[in-house]
N, C-alpha and C positions, 0 to 999 in steps of 0.2 A: 319747515315746521320747528316750533320751539316750545319749551316748557317754561312757564313762569312760576317761580317759587316765592311765596310771601312769608316772611319771617314773623315771629311773635313779637309782642310789644317789647321794645327795647332789646330785642334778641337778635339783631342782624349778625353780630360777631359770633354769638353762641351757636346760631343755626348754620354756620358755615360748614360744620361737619356733615349736615344733611345735604347741603348744596354740593359738596365735594363728592359724596356718595352718588348723588343723582348724575353728576357730570361724568363720573367713572363708569356708571352702569348704563347710560343711555347714549344712543348715537346722535340724538338731537341736541341742539344748544339749550343750556339751562340759564335763564335770566334770573338774577336775584337782586333786584334794586333795594337800596336802603330806604326804608319807609321812615317818616319823620318821628324822631324821639321827642321833639319839642312840642308836638301837638298830636296826641294819640287819640283824637276823636275819630269817630267813624267817617265824618265828612272829609277830614284831612287825608286819611288813608285812602278812602274811596277815590278821591281825586287823583292820587298817585297811581292807584291800581288801574283806573281808566286809562291813564297815559301809558301804562306799561303793557296793556293788552292791545298789541299790534295784530294786524292780520296774520302774521306768522305764528302767533301763540295759539296752540290748539288745546293745550292742557294747562290748568292752573292748580298748583298744590299750595294750600294755605295752612300754615302751622299756627296754632293757638289764636292770637288776635288777628293774625293775617287770614286765618280760616274763617273766623267769625265775620270779618269785614267782607270777604268775597261771598260768603253765603248770604249775607244780608243784601248785597248788591244783586245777587242772582234772583232773589225774590222780588226785586224791584224792576229789573230789566234783563233782556237777553244779553249775556256777556259776549256772545259770538264765539264761544269756545266749544270744543267737543267733550272735554272731560273736566270735572271739578273734583279734586281730592282734598278732604279735610283731615288734618292731623291734630288731635287733642284740641279742638275748637271749643272754647267756653260756651256753655249753654246759657244765653242771656235771657233772663226773665223780665217781667214788667218793672222790677225794681233794680235791674242791672245784674251783674254777675255776682253771685254770692261765694265764689270760690269753690263751688261744689262740682257738679257734673260737667263732663266734657263729651264731645262727640267725635267719633272717627268714622268717616264715611267716604265712599267713592260714588260719584254720580256721573253717568255717561249719557250724553244726548244722542 
């Protein structure tokens, strides 16, 4: 079993403190791929996330844009994971994110 951590937009390096804390506090491996800085579209990130969700991944933690990406993916198809945790995921409206509200949630299937 493994946990997949998805960083925020352009935040791979900044989110390493969260990754270290997860690795120190959990017995399972924590995977933390670098998502593309050069193309921060949902489609580009979703492609990377799909590749990272292996059968060993049972929990996905998404921070900020990583959380928004995986939440949108979960509304479109079964991710095949047991737990989805969102940390400060932007609330995207019809006109995009206005910099306002964020969501923090844990979803268990």
